[in-house]
N, CA, C and O atoms as a Tinker XYZ file with bonds, in Angstrom:
   524  protein
     1  N      0.822000   -1.196000    0.000000    73     2
     2  CA     0.000000    0.000000    0.000000    64     1     3
     3  C      0.866000    1.260000    0.000000    63     2     4     5
     4  O      0.475000    2.286000   -0.556000    81     3
     5  N      2.034000    1.180000    0.620000    73     3     6
     6  CA     2.929000    2.336000    0.677000    64     5     7
     7  C      3.314000    2.800000   -0.718000    63     6     8     9
     8  O      3.322000    3.999000   -0.997000    81     7
     9  N      3.636000    1.849000   -1.600000    73     7    10
    10  CA     4.059000    2.208000   -2.948000    64     9    11
    11  C      2.903000    2.706000   -3.803000    63    10    12    13
    12  O      3.126000    3.444000   -4.763000    81    11
    13  N      1.683000    2.322000   -3.482000    73    11    14
    14  CA     0.525000    2.816000   -4.225000    64    13    15
    15  C      0.316000    4.301000   -3.986000    63    14    16    17
    16  O     -0.086000    5.035000   -4.889000    81    15
    17  N      0.590000    4.735000   -2.775000    73    15    18
    18  CA     0.312000    6.123000   -2.407000    64    17    19
    19  C      1.527000    7.033000   -2.472000    63    18    20    21
    20  O      1.395000    8.249000   -2.334000    81    19
    21  N      2.707000    6.464000   -2.680000    73    19    22
    22  CA     3.922000    7.283000   -2.730000    64    21    23
    23  C      3.866000    8.357000   -3.821000    63    22    24    25
    24  O      4.267000    9.488000   -3.550000    81    23
    25  N      3.387000    8.065000   -5.050000    73    23    26
    26  CA     3.304000    9.144000   -6.044000    64    25    27
    27  C      2.345000   10.263000   -5.646000    63    26    28    29
    28  O      2.503000   11.396000   -6.102000    81    27
    29  N      1.368000    9.970000   -4.816000    73    27    30
    30  CA     0.465000   11.024000   -4.358000    64    29    31
    31  C      1.183000   11.913000   -3.349000    63    30    32    33
    32  O      1.010000   13.132000   -3.357000    81    31
    33  N      1.991000   11.301000   -2.479000    73    31    34
    34  CA     2.767000   12.104000   -1.521000    64    33    35
    35  C      3.817000   12.948000   -2.241000    63    34    36    37
    36  O      4.160000   14.038000   -1.784000    81    35
    37  N      4.322000   12.447000   -3.358000    73    35    38
    38  CA     5.289000   13.195000   -4.169000    64    37    39
    39  C      4.561000   13.827000   -5.346000    63    38    40    41
    40  O      5.015000   13.715000   -6.485000    81    39
    41  N      3.444000   14.487000   -5.088000    73    39    42
    42  CA     2.440000   14.910000   -6.057000    64    41    43
    43  C      3.036000   15.521000   -7.329000    63    42    44    45
    44  O      2.773000   15.016000   -8.421000    81    43
    45  N      3.809000   16.564000   -7.223000    73    43    46
    46  CA     4.358000   17.242000   -8.406000    64    45    47
    47  C      5.874000   17.235000   -8.357000    63    46    48    49
    48  O      6.511000   18.190000   -8.799000    81    47
    49  N      6.457000   16.178000   -7.828000    73    47    50
    50  CA     7.912000   16.063000   -7.704000    64    49    51
    51  C      8.460000   15.381000   -8.951000    63    50    52    53
    52  O      8.290000   14.176000   -9.140000    81    51
    53  N      9.116000   16.165000   -9.797000    73    51    54
    54  CA     9.685000   15.637000  -11.027000    64    53    55
    55  C     11.175000   15.352000  -10.879000    63    54    56    57
    56  O     11.848000   15.041000  -11.863000    81    55
    57  N     11.686000   15.454000   -9.678000    73    55    58
    58  CA    13.103000   15.214000   -9.405000    64    57    59
    59  C     13.284000   13.825000   -8.828000    63    58    60    61
    60  O     12.374000   13.286000   -8.197000    81    59
    61  N     14.455000   13.243000   -9.040000    73    59    62
    62  CA    14.766000   11.966000   -8.427000    64    61    63
    63  C     14.363000   10.790000   -9.296000    63    62    64    65
    64  O     14.129000   10.926000  -10.497000    81    63
    65  N     14.289000    9.634000   -8.659000    73    63    66
    66  CA    14.041000    8.380000   -9.356000    64    65    67
    67  C     12.920000    7.606000   -8.673000    63    66    68    69
    68  O     12.682000    7.762000   -7.475000    81    67
    69  N     12.241000    6.778000   -9.446000    73    67    70
    70  CA    11.194000    5.912000   -8.904000    64    69    71
    71  C     11.411000    4.489000   -9.389000    63    70    72    73
    72  O     11.773000    4.253000  -10.541000    81    71
    73  N     11.184000    3.560000   -8.496000    73    71    74
    74  CA    11.314000    2.145000   -8.837000    64    73    75
    75  C     10.166000    1.692000   -9.718000    63    74    76    77
    76  O      9.133000    2.357000   -9.805000    81    75
    77  N     10.357000    0.546000  -10.375000    73    75    78
    78  CA     9.264000   -0.047000  -11.144000    64    77    79
    79  C      8.095000   -0.374000  -10.235000    63    78    80    81
    80  O      6.936000   -0.200000  -10.611000    81    79
    81  N      8.406000   -0.852000   -9.029000    73    79    82
    82  CA     7.353000   -1.231000   -8.089000    64    81    83
    83  C      6.460000   -0.039000   -7.769000    63    82    84    85
    84  O      5.237000   -0.170000   -7.725000    81    83
    85  N      7.065000    1.118000   -7.548000    73    83    86
    86  CA     6.284000    2.314000   -7.256000    64    85    87
    87  C      5.382000    2.661000   -8.436000    63    86    88    89
    88  O      4.209000    2.974000   -8.235000    81    87
    89  N      5.897000    2.612000   -9.649000    73    87    90
    90  CA     5.113000    2.950000  -10.826000    64    89    91
    91  C      3.944000    1.983000  -11.013000    63    90    92    93
    92  O      2.801000    2.410000  -11.179000    81    91
    93  N      4.232000    0.680000  -10.986000    73    91    94
    94  CA     3.191000   -0.306000  -11.276000    64    93    95
    95  C      2.163000   -0.413000  -10.155000    63    94    96    97
    96  O      0.996000   -0.701000  -10.419000    81    95
    97  N      2.571000   -0.189000   -8.925000    73    95    98
    98  CA     1.595000   -0.179000   -7.835000    64    97    99
    99  C      0.673000    1.040000   -7.952000    63    98   100   101
   100  O     -0.510000    0.959000   -7.624000    81    99
   101  N      1.216000    2.169000   -8.421000    73    99   102
   102  CA     0.381000    3.350000   -8.638000    64   101   103
   103  C     -0.597000    3.107000   -9.786000    63   102   104   105
   104  O     -1.751000    3.530000   -9.717000    81   103
   105  N     -0.142000    2.424000  -10.843000    73   103   106
   106  CA    -1.038000    2.079000  -11.946000    64   105   107
   107  C     -2.158000    1.166000  -11.444000    63   106   108   109
   108  O     -3.320000    1.350000  -11.805000    81   107
   109  N     -1.807000    0.186000  -10.614000    73   107   110
   110  CA    -2.817000   -0.704000  -10.032000    64   109   111
   111  C     -3.796000    0.085000   -9.168000    63   110   112   113
   112  O     -5.003000   -0.151000   -9.232000    81   111
   113  N     -3.294000    1.013000   -8.367000    73   111   114
   114  CA    -4.139000    1.859000   -7.537000    64   113   115
   115  C     -5.121000    2.642000   -8.399000    63   114   116   117
   116  O     -6.308000    2.715000   -8.080000    81   115
   117  N     -4.631000    3.231000   -9.493000    73   115   118
   118  CA    -5.506000    3.988000  -10.379000    64   117   119
   119  C     -6.572000    3.093000  -11.001000    63   118   120   121
   120  O     -7.730000    3.495000  -11.123000    81   119
   121  N     -6.192000    1.896000  -11.391000    73   119   122
   122  CA    -7.147000    0.961000  -11.971000    64   121   123
   123  C     -8.233000    0.594000  -10.964000    63   122   124   125
   124  O     -9.415000    0.568000  -11.304000    81   123
   125  N     -7.834000    0.312000   -9.732000    73   123   126
   126  CA    -8.806000   -0.040000   -8.696000    64   125   127
   127  C     -9.753000    1.116000   -8.391000    63   126   128   129
   128  O    -10.949000    0.904000   -8.191000    81   127
   129  N     -9.224000    2.335000   -8.356000    73   127   130
   130  CA   -10.079000    3.499000   -8.102000    64   129   131
   131  C    -11.066000    3.698000   -9.244000    63   130   132   133
   132  O    -12.236000    3.996000   -9.005000    81   131
   133  N    -10.608000    3.535000  -10.482000    73   131   134
   134  CA   -11.508000    3.700000  -11.623000    64   133   135
   135  C    -12.602000    2.628000  -11.624000    63   134   136   137
   136  O    -13.754000    2.922000  -11.944000    81   135
   137  N    -12.253000    1.403000  -11.272000    73   135   138
   138  CA   -13.267000    0.342000  -11.167000    64   137   139
   139  C    -14.255000    0.682000  -10.056000    63   138   140   141
   140  O    -15.462000    0.499000  -10.217000    81   139
   141  N    -13.749000    1.174000   -8.935000    73   139   142
   142  CA   -14.624000    1.575000   -7.838000    64   141   143
   143  C    -15.579000    2.685000   -8.242000    63   142   144   145
   144  O    -16.759000    2.647000   -7.893000    81   143
   145  N    -15.079000    3.676000   -8.977000    73   143   146
   146  CA   -15.938000    4.763000   -9.453000    64   145   147
   147  C    -17.010000    4.216000  -10.389000    63   146   148   149
   148  O    -18.176000    4.599000  -10.293000    81   147
   149  N    -16.618000    3.321000  -11.294000    73   147   150
   150  CA   -17.575000    2.753000  -12.248000    64   149   151
   151  C    -18.655000    1.940000  -11.542000    63   150   152   153
   152  O    -19.832000    2.046000  -11.886000    81   151
   153  N    -18.266000    1.131000  -10.559000    73   151   154
   154  CA   -19.245000    0.323000   -9.819000    64   153   155
   155  C    -20.176000    1.225000   -9.017000    63   154   156   157
   156  O    -21.390000    1.021000   -9.002000    81   155
   157  N    -19.606000    2.212000   -8.359000    73   155   158
   158  CA   -20.409000    3.134000   -7.558000    64   157   159
   159  C    -21.468000    3.829000   -8.407000    63   158   160   161
   160  O    -22.632000    3.909000   -8.013000    81   159
   161  N    -21.070000    4.320000   -9.552000    73   159   162
   162  CA   -22.022000    5.044000  -10.373000    64   161   163
   163  C    -22.922000    4.123000  -11.186000    63   162   164   165
   164  O    -23.984000    4.558000  -11.630000    81   163
   165  N    -22.539000    2.874000  -11.395000    73   163   166
   166  CA   -23.457000    1.905000  -12.005000    64   165   167
   167  C    -24.606000    1.612000  -11.054000    63   166   168   169
   168  O    -25.759000    1.499000  -11.471000    81   167
   169  N    -24.283000    1.491000   -9.777000    73   167   170
   170  CA   -25.324000    1.302000   -8.770000    64   169   171
   171  C    -26.205000    2.541000   -8.700000    63   170   172   173
   172  O    -27.428000    2.430000   -8.626000    81   171
   173  N    -25.599000    3.705000   -8.722000    73   171   174
   174  CA   -26.356000    4.957000   -8.684000    64   173   175
   175  C    -27.232000    5.088000   -9.920000    63   174   176   177
   176  O    -28.352000    5.591000   -9.830000    81   175
   177  N    -26.738000    4.641000  -11.078000    73   175   178
   178  CA   -27.500000    4.722000  -12.324000    64   177   179
   179  C    -28.737000    3.827000  -12.276000    63   178   180   181
   180  O    -29.799000    4.201000  -12.774000    81   179
   181  N    -28.596000    2.650000  -11.678000    73   179   182
   182  CA   -29.746000    1.754000  -11.598000    64   181   183
   183  C    -30.811000    2.290000  -10.646000    63   182   184   185
   184  O    -31.994000    1.980000  -10.786000    81   183
   185  N    -30.389000    3.082000   -9.695000    73   183   186
   186  CA   -31.336000    3.653000   -8.736000    64   185   187
   187  C    -32.004000    4.905000   -9.293000    63   186   188   189
   188  O    -33.197000    5.115000   -9.072000    81   187
   189  N    -31.245000    5.751000  -10.019000    73   187   190
   190  CA   -31.762000    7.076000  -10.370000    64   189   191
   191  C    -32.089000    7.267000  -11.845000    63   190   192   193
   192  O    -32.118000    8.406000  -12.311000    81   191
   193  N    -32.329000    6.227000  -12.577000    73   191   194
   194  CA   -32.839000    6.301000  -13.954000    64   193   195
   195  C    -32.035000    7.215000  -14.870000    63   194   196   197
   196  O    -32.564000    8.214000  -15.358000    81   195
   197  N    -30.782000    6.896000  -15.111000    73   195   198
   198  CA   -30.011000    7.606000  -16.124000    64   197   199
   199  C    -29.041000    8.654000  -15.638000    63   198   200   201
   200  O    -28.184000    9.087000  -16.409000    81   199
   201  N    -29.135000    9.074000  -14.414000    73   199   202
   202  CA   -28.213000   10.100000  -13.912000    64   201   203
   203  C    -26.822000    9.536000  -13.638000    63   202   204   205
   204  O    -25.857000   10.291000  -13.513000    81   203
   205  N    -26.720000    8.219000  -13.544000    73   203   206
   206  CA   -25.436000    7.597000  -13.225000    64   205   207
   207  C    -24.389000    7.831000  -14.283000    63   206   208   209
   208  O    -23.214000    7.999000  -13.956000    81   207
   209  N    -24.785000    7.846000  -15.558000    73   207   210
   210  CA   -23.797000    8.051000  -16.619000    64   209   211
   211  C    -23.237000    9.470000  -16.573000    63   210   212   213
   212  O    -22.051000    9.677000  -16.830000    81   211
   213  N    -24.065000   10.427000  -16.252000    73   211   214
   214  CA   -23.587000   11.802000  -16.106000    64   213   215
   215  C    -22.658000   11.898000  -14.901000    63   214   216   217
   216  O    -21.596000   12.517000  -14.970000    81   215
   217  N    -23.067000   11.282000  -13.802000    73   215   218
   218  CA   -22.250000   11.306000  -12.594000    64   217   219
   219  C    -20.936000   10.552000  -12.810000    63   218   220   221
   220  O    -19.896000   10.964000  -12.296000    81   219
   221  N    -20.976000    9.450000  -13.570000    73   219   222
   222  CA   -19.758000    8.705000  -13.874000    64   221   223
   223  C    -18.796000    9.575000  -14.666000    63   222   224   225
   224  O    -17.600000    9.603000  -14.378000    81   223
   225  N    -19.305000   10.275000  -15.650000    73   223   226
   226  CA   -18.465000   11.166000  -16.440000    64   225   227
   227  C    -17.831000   12.253000  -15.589000    63   226   228   229
   228  O    -16.645000   12.547000  -15.734000    81   227
   229  N    -18.613000   12.846000  -14.707000    73   227   230
   230  CA   -18.081000   13.887000  -13.826000    64   229   231
   231  C    -17.072000   13.313000  -12.829000    63   230   232   233
   232  O    -16.060000   13.944000  -12.522000    81   231
   233  N    -17.361000   12.107000  -12.329000    73   231   234
   234  CA   -16.440000   11.463000  -11.396000    64   233   235
   235  C    -15.111000   11.124000  -12.049000    63   234   236   237
   236  O    -14.052000   11.322000  -11.454000    81   235
   237  N    -15.166000   10.614000  -13.267000    73   235   238
   238  CA   -13.934000   10.288000  -13.987000    64   237   239
   239  C    -13.153000   11.550000  -14.306000    63   238   240   241
   240  O    -11.930000   11.567000  -14.164000    81   239
   241  N    -13.834000   12.608000  -14.735000    73   239   242
   242  CA   -13.145000   13.868000  -15.012000    64   241   243
   243  C    -12.479000   14.433000  -13.758000    63   242   244   245
   244  O    -11.347000   14.914000  -13.815000    81   243
   245  N    -13.175000   14.374000  -12.642000    73   243   246
   246  CA   -12.596000   14.857000  -11.383000    64   245   247
   247  C    -11.382000   14.023000  -11.000000    63   246   248   249
   248  O    -10.359000   14.566000  -10.583000    81   247
   249  N    -11.492000   12.718000  -11.138000    73   247   250
   250  CA   -10.368000   11.837000  -10.811000    64   249   251
   251  C     -9.178000   12.117000  -11.715000    63   250   252   253
   252  O     -8.049000   12.239000  -11.238000    81   251
   253  N     -9.423000   12.220000  -13.010000    73   251   254
   254  CA    -8.330000   12.483000  -13.944000    64   253   255
   255  C     -7.689000   13.845000  -13.679000    63   254   256   257
   256  O     -6.474000   13.996000  -13.801000    81   255
   257  N     -8.492000   14.815000  -13.324000    73   255   258
   258  CA    -7.947000   16.128000  -12.996000    64   257   259
   259  C     -7.049000   16.094000  -11.778000    63   258   260   261
   260  O     -6.018000   16.765000  -11.749000    81   259
   261  N     -7.423000   15.327000  -10.779000    73   259   262
   262  CA    -6.626000   15.240000   -9.557000    64   261   263
   263  C     -5.350000   14.422000   -9.735000    63   262   264   265
   264  O     -4.321000   14.743000   -9.141000    81   263
   265  N     -5.410000   13.379000  -10.539000    73   263   266
   266  CA    -4.290000   12.455000  -10.631000    64   265   267
   267  C     -3.481000   12.572000  -11.909000    63   266   268   269
   268  O     -2.631000   11.722000  -12.176000    81   267
   269  N     -3.726000   13.608000  -12.706000    73   267   270
   270  CA    -2.956000   13.795000  -13.925000    64   269   271
   271  C     -1.497000   14.117000  -13.609000    63   270   272   273
   272  O     -0.589000   13.496000  -14.161000    81   271
   273  N     -1.273000   15.075000  -12.733000    73   271   274
   274  CA     0.093000   15.507000  -12.402000    64   273   275
   275  C      0.918000   14.415000  -11.726000    63   274   276   277
   276  O      2.072000   14.226000  -12.111000    81   275
   277  N      0.390000   13.684000  -10.734000    73   275   278
   278  CA     1.200000   12.606000  -10.161000    64   277   279
   279  C      1.508000   11.498000  -11.163000    63   278   280   281
   280  O      2.560000   10.865000  -11.073000    81   279
   281  N      0.614000   11.255000  -12.112000    73   279   282
   282  CA     0.866000   10.223000  -13.121000    64   281   283
   283  C      2.035000   10.614000  -14.017000    63   282   284   285
   284  O      2.903000    9.792000  -14.311000    81   283
   285  N      2.052000   11.856000  -14.444000    73   283   286
   286  CA     3.157000   12.339000  -15.279000    64   285   287
   287  C      4.447000   12.355000  -14.467000    63   286   288   289
   288  O      5.503000   11.978000  -14.975000    81   287
   289  N      4.370000   12.789000  -13.208000    73   287   290
   290  CA     5.569000   12.880000  -12.376000    64   289   291
   291  C      6.198000   11.513000  -12.137000    63   290   292   293
   292  O      7.421000   11.388000  -12.185000    81   291
   293  N      5.394000   10.487000  -11.882000    73   291   294
   294  CA     5.957000    9.163000  -11.634000    64   293   295
   295  C      6.541000    8.585000  -12.923000    63   294   296   297
   296  O      7.511000    7.830000  -12.866000    81   295
   297  N      5.978000    8.920000  -14.077000    73   295   298
   298  CA     6.571000    8.476000  -15.340000    64   297   299
   299  C      7.917000    9.156000  -15.576000    63   298   300   301
   300  O      8.872000    8.518000  -16.018000    81   299
   301  N      7.986000   10.445000  -15.282000    73   299   302
   302  CA     9.256000   11.165000  -15.436000    64   301   303
   303  C     10.313000   10.558000  -14.523000    63   302   304   305
   304  O     11.453000   10.355000  -14.940000    81   303
   305  N      9.941000   10.267000  -13.282000    73   303   306
   306  CA    10.917000    9.664000  -12.359000    64   305   307
   307  C     11.333000    8.268000  -12.804000    63   306   308   309
   308  O     12.469000    7.862000  -12.561000    81   307
   309  N     10.416000    7.508000  -13.466000    73   307   310
   310  CA    10.799000    6.189000  -14.019000    64   309   311
   311  C     11.845000    6.364000  -15.110000    63   310   312   313
   312  O     12.804000    5.595000  -15.178000    81   311
   313  N     11.669000    7.368000  -15.965000    73   311   314
   314  CA    12.686000    7.631000  -16.987000    64   313   315
   315  C     13.990000    8.066000  -16.349000    63   314   316   317
   316  O     15.061000    7.684000  -16.819000    81   315
   317  N     13.924000    8.854000  -15.291000    73   315   318
   318  CA    15.141000    9.246000  -14.577000    64   317   319
   319  C     15.844000    8.020000  -14.007000    63   318   320   321
   320  O     17.073000    7.974000  -13.973000    81   319
   321  N     15.084000    7.033000  -13.560000    73   319   322
   322  CA    15.677000    5.816000  -13.018000    64   321   323
   323  C     16.468000    5.072000  -14.086000    63   322   324   325
   324  O     17.420000    4.358000  -13.771000    81   323
   325  N     16.084000    5.234000  -15.333000    73   323   326
   326  CA    16.792000    4.593000  -16.442000    64   325   327
   327  C     17.837000    5.518000  -17.045000    63   326   328   329
   328  O     18.389000    5.220000  -18.105000    81   327
   329  N     18.117000    6.636000  -16.383000    73   327   330
   330  CA    19.090000    7.640000  -16.824000    64   329   331
   331  C     18.691000    8.260000  -18.163000    63   330   332   333
   332  O     19.538000    8.529000  -19.015000    81   331
   333  N     17.402000    8.478000  -18.329000    73   331   334
   334  CA    16.864000    9.126000  -19.526000    64   333   335
   335  C     16.170000   10.421000  -19.104000    63   334   336   337
   336  O     15.759000   10.581000  -17.954000    81   335
   337  N     16.055000   11.317000  -20.039000    73   335   338
   338  CA    15.382000   12.585000  -19.788000    64   337   339
   339  C     13.894000   12.356000  -19.545000    63   338   340   341
   340  O     13.303000   11.429000  -20.098000    81   339
   341  N     13.303000   13.195000  -18.727000    73   339   342
   342  CA    11.877000   13.120000  -18.475000    64   341   343
   343  C     11.038000   13.484000  -19.688000    63   342   344   345
   344  O      9.847000   13.177000  -19.734000    81   343
   345  N     11.644000   14.129000  -20.659000    73   343   346
   346  CA    10.928000   14.499000  -21.870000    64   345   347
   347  C     10.506000   13.279000  -22.690000    63   346   348   349
   348  O      9.703000   13.408000  -23.614000    81   347
   349  N     11.032000   12.105000  -22.368000    73   347   350
   350  CA    10.620000   10.876000  -23.041000    64   349   351
   351  C      9.131000   10.593000  -22.815000    63   350   352   353
   352  O      8.533000    9.799000  -23.541000    81   351
   353  N      8.538000   11.236000  -21.818000    73   351   354
   354  CA     7.099000   11.071000  -21.559000    64   353   355
   355  C      6.294000   11.482000  -22.792000    63   354   356   357
   356  O      5.201000   10.965000  -23.023000    81   355
   357  N      6.826000   12.396000  -23.566000    73   355   358
   358  CA     6.116000   12.855000  -24.762000    64   357   359
   359  C      5.974000   11.759000  -25.816000    63   358   360   361
   360  O      5.194000   11.909000  -26.757000    81   359
   361  N      6.714000   10.661000  -25.672000    73   359   362
   362  CA     6.564000    9.545000  -26.603000    64   361   363
   363  C      5.160000    8.957000  -26.555000    63   362   364   365
   364  O      4.703000    8.342000  -27.519000    81   363
   365  N      4.481000    9.147000  -25.437000    73   363   366
   366  CA     3.119000    8.614000  -25.324000    64   365   367
   367  C      2.153000    9.322000  -26.268000    63   366   368   369
   368  O      1.052000    8.826000  -26.506000    81   367
   369  N      2.543000   10.462000  -26.801000    73   367   370
   370  CA     1.689000   11.201000  -27.722000    64   369   371
   371  C      1.785000   10.703000  -29.157000    63   370   372   373
   372  O      1.021000   11.145000  -30.016000    81   371
   373  N      2.718000    9.786000  -29.429000    73   371   374
   374  CA     2.849000    9.225000  -30.778000    64   373   375
   375  C      1.627000    8.357000  -31.058000    63   374   376   377
   376  O      1.340000    7.430000  -30.301000    81   375
   377  N      0.903000    8.651000  -32.139000    73   375   378
   378  CA    -0.316000    7.866000  -32.417000    64   377   379
   379  C     -0.018000    6.385000  -32.645000    63   378   380   381
   380  O      1.004000    6.022000  -33.226000    81   379
   381  N     -0.913000    5.562000  -32.185000    73   379   382
   382  CA    -0.931000    4.105000  -32.372000    64   381   383
   383  C      0.151000    3.371000  -31.583000    63   382   384   385
   384  O     -0.164000    2.382000  -30.922000    81   383
   385  N      1.387000    3.801000  -31.620000    73   383   386
   386  CA     2.463000    3.036000  -30.986000    64   385   387
   387  C      2.996000    3.694000  -29.714000    63   386   388   389
   388  O      3.844000    3.114000  -29.035000    81   387
   389  N      2.520000    4.882000  -29.382000    73   387   390
   390  CA     3.025000    5.589000  -28.210000    64   389   391
   391  C      2.831000    4.819000  -26.918000    63   390   392   393
   392  O      3.725000    4.787000  -26.072000    81   391
   393  N      1.682000    4.205000  -26.761000    73   391   394
   394  CA     1.413000    3.412000  -25.561000    64   393   395
   395  C      2.321000    2.199000  -25.460000    63   394   396   397
   396  O      2.775000    1.845000  -24.372000    81   395
   397  N      2.584000    1.565000  -26.587000    73   395   398
   398  CA     3.490000    0.408000  -26.586000    64   397   399
   399  C      4.923000    0.819000  -26.266000    63   398   400   401
   400  O      5.641000    0.109000  -25.562000    81   399
   401  N      5.329000    1.967000  -26.788000    73   399   402
   402  CA     6.670000    2.467000  -26.488000    64   401   403
   403  C      6.795000    2.758000  -24.999000    63   402   404   405
   404  O      7.796000    2.409000  -24.372000    81   403
   405  N      5.770000    3.401000  -24.432000    73   403   406
   406  CA     5.798000    3.699000  -22.994000    64   405   407
   407  C      5.804000    2.412000  -22.173000    63   406   408   409
   408  O      6.524000    2.318000  -21.179000    81   407
   409  N      5.014000    1.428000  -22.574000    73   407   410
   410  CA     4.997000    0.152000  -21.876000    64   409   411
   411  C      6.387000   -0.477000  -21.883000    63   410   412   413
   412  O      6.845000   -0.985000  -20.859000    81   411
   413  N      7.051000   -0.445000  -23.017000    73   411   414
   414  CA     8.402000   -0.993000  -23.122000    64   413   415
   415  C      9.341000   -0.313000  -22.130000    63   414   416   417
   416  O     10.085000   -0.989000  -21.419000    81   415
   417  N      9.313000    1.015000  -22.078000    73   415   418
   418  CA    10.212000    1.730000  -21.181000    64   417   419
   419  C      9.844000    1.541000  -19.707000    63   418   420   421
   420  O     10.730000    1.504000  -18.853000    81   419
   421  N      8.564000    1.423000  -19.401000    73   419   422
   422  CA     8.157000    1.305000  -18.004000    64   421   423
   423  C      8.502000   -0.060000  -17.403000    63   422   424   425
   424  O      8.620000   -0.173000  -16.183000    81   423
   425  N      8.664000   -1.089000  -18.223000    73   423   426
   426  CA     9.020000   -2.405000  -17.683000    64   425   427
   427  C     10.531000   -2.616000  -17.633000    63   426   428   429
   428  O     10.996000   -3.611000  -17.077000    81   427
   429  N     11.299000   -1.697000  -18.202000    73   427   430
   430  CA    12.755000   -1.827000  -18.187000    64   429   431
   431  C     13.300000   -1.532000  -16.788000    63   430   432   433
   432  O     12.784000   -0.654000  -16.095000    81   431
   433  N     14.343000   -2.264000  -16.368000    73   431   434
   434  CA    14.938000   -1.962000  -15.058000    64   433   435
   435  C     15.700000   -0.649000  -15.097000    63   434   436   437
   436  O     16.125000   -0.191000  -16.157000    81   435
   437  N     15.866000   -0.053000  -13.929000    73   435   438
   438  CA    16.631000    1.179000  -13.830000    64   437   439
   439  C     18.120000    0.886000  -13.831000    63   438   440   441
   440  O     18.540000   -0.267000  -13.740000    81   439
   441  N     18.907000    1.941000  -13.935000    73   439   442
   442  CA    20.355000    1.770000  -13.898000    64   441   443
   443  C     20.786000    1.416000  -12.484000    63   442   444   445
   444  O     20.258000    1.951000  -11.509000    81   443
   445  N     21.741000    0.520000  -12.383000    73   443   446
   446  CA    22.253000    0.119000  -11.069000    64   445   447
   447  C     23.174000    1.218000  -10.544000    63   446   448   449
   448  O     23.981000    1.780000  -11.284000    81   447
   449  N     23.038000    1.503000   -9.281000    73   447   450
   450  CA    23.873000    2.530000   -8.668000    64   449   451
   451  C     23.363000    3.923000   -8.975000    63   450   452   453
   452  O     22.351000    4.087000   -9.656000    81   451
   453  N     24.063000    4.923000   -8.472000    73   451   454
   454  CA    23.626000    6.299000   -8.690000    64   453   455
   455  C     23.799000    6.711000  -10.158000    63   454   456   457
   456  O     24.702000    6.235000  -10.846000    81   455
   457  N     22.933000    7.588000  -10.613000    73   455   458
   458  CA    23.092000    8.186000  -11.928000    64   457   459
   459  C     22.928000    9.697000  -11.784000    63   458   460   461
   460  O     22.899000   10.206000  -10.664000    81   459
   461  N     22.822000   10.416000  -12.886000    73   459   462
   462  CA    22.778000   11.879000  -12.820000    64   461   463
   463  C     21.510000   12.419000  -12.159000    63   462   464   465
   464  O     21.429000   13.611000  -11.864000    81   463
   465  N     20.518000   11.555000  -11.924000    73   463   466
   466  CA    19.267000   11.992000  -11.316000    64   465   467
   467  C     19.168000   11.634000   -9.840000    63   466   468   469
   468  O     18.181000   11.977000   -9.188000    81   467
   469  N     20.174000   10.950000   -9.302000    73   467   470
   470  CA    20.149000   10.646000   -7.885000    64   469   471
   471  C     20.604000    9.237000   -7.577000    63   470   472   473
   472  O     21.009000    8.496000   -8.472000    81   471
   473  N     20.536000    8.864000   -6.304000    73   471   474
   474  CA    20.956000    7.530000   -5.891000    64   473   475
   475  C     19.965000    6.459000   -6.335000    63   474   476   477
   476  O     18.811000    6.751000   -6.647000    81   475
   477  N     20.428000    5.236000   -6.357000    73   475   478
   478  CA    19.607000    4.097000   -6.754000    64   477   479
   479  C     18.512000    3.869000   -5.714000    63   478   480   481
   480  O     18.823000    3.670000   -4.540000    81   479
   481  N     17.231000    3.894000   -6.115000    73   479   482
   482  CA    16.164000    3.685000   -5.134000    64   481   483
   483  C     16.123000    2.255000   -4.592000    63   482   484   485
   484  O     15.483000    2.008000   -3.570000    81   483
   485  N     16.787000    1.319000   -5.250000    73   483   486
   486  CA    16.827000   -0.056000   -4.754000    64   485   487
   487  C     17.875000   -0.245000   -3.670000    63   486   488   489
   488  O     17.825000   -1.219000   -2.919000    81   487
   489  N     18.826000    0.680000   -3.586000    73   487   490
   490  CA    19.878000    0.591000   -2.581000    64   489   491
   491  C     19.389000    1.250000   -1.300000    63   490   492   493
   492  O     19.431000    2.472000   -1.160000    81   491
   493  N     18.929000    0.431000   -0.376000    73   491   494
   494  CA    18.329000    0.935000    0.868000    64   493   495
   495  C     19.314000    1.739000    1.722000    63   494   496   497
   496  O     18.895000    2.603000    2.492000    81   495
   497  N     20.599000    1.469000    1.598000    73   495   498
   498  CA    21.577000    2.115000    2.477000    64   497   499
   499  C     21.792000    3.599000    2.151000    63   498   500   501
   500  O     22.107000    4.384000    3.045000    81   499
   501  N     21.624000    3.989000    0.880000    73   499   502
   502  CA    21.935000    5.375000    0.531000    64   501   503
   503  C     20.774000    6.143000   -0.077000    63   502   504   505
   504  O     20.858000    7.365000   -0.192000    81   503
   505  N     19.712000    5.488000   -0.466000    73   503   506
   506  CA    18.616000    6.177000   -1.141000    64   505   507
   507  C     17.562000    6.620000   -0.146000    63   506   508   509
   508  O     17.124000    5.859000    0.717000    81   507
   509  N     17.173000    7.871000   -0.294000    73   507   510
   510  CA    16.041000    8.390000    0.453000    64   509   511
   511  C     15.018000    8.865000   -0.568000    63   510   512   513
   512  O     15.315000    9.705000   -1.417000    81   511
   513  N     13.840000    8.333000   -0.478000    73   511   514
   514  CA    12.825000    8.607000   -1.494000    64   513   515
   515  C     12.405000   10.072000   -1.449000    63   514   516   517
   516  O     12.061000   10.635000   -2.488000    81   515
   517  N     12.424000   10.702000   -0.283000    73   515   518
   518  CA    11.890000   12.042000   -0.147000    64   517   519
   519  C     12.981000   13.112000   -0.029000    63   518   520   521
   520  O     12.743000   14.150000    0.589000    81   519
   521  N     14.145000   12.896000   -0.592000    73   519   522
   522  CA    15.192000   13.914000   -0.537000    64   521   523
   523  C     14.873000   15.075000   -1.429000    63   522   524
   524  O     15.650000   16.026000   -1.505000    81   523
């Protein structure tokens, strides 16, 4: 649970590095929240004759508005972990293949040891996540 919420605590922190575990646990957290929103408003829709779809749309927009910045920040930190520029996030804007390119980079391991973006987050002895 700690890794699911770490990107929220580091809301707009584009500095440093993030482990794969932190990124993928945050993705899982987002998926679970979106499923929860959908179930909640599906129940509301069955009760209130059609208002659920409007409420679902508003709920999803509110969620995306709140979690857009932490999502981008954790992706930038994943690229930093691989000793790449955070501008690689823009690859997701490439039509058709951008998502696949991002998936490829997000599953790659980070560089071992310190790099130009900070200490290795896997090395417990020297890495502090909130420096």
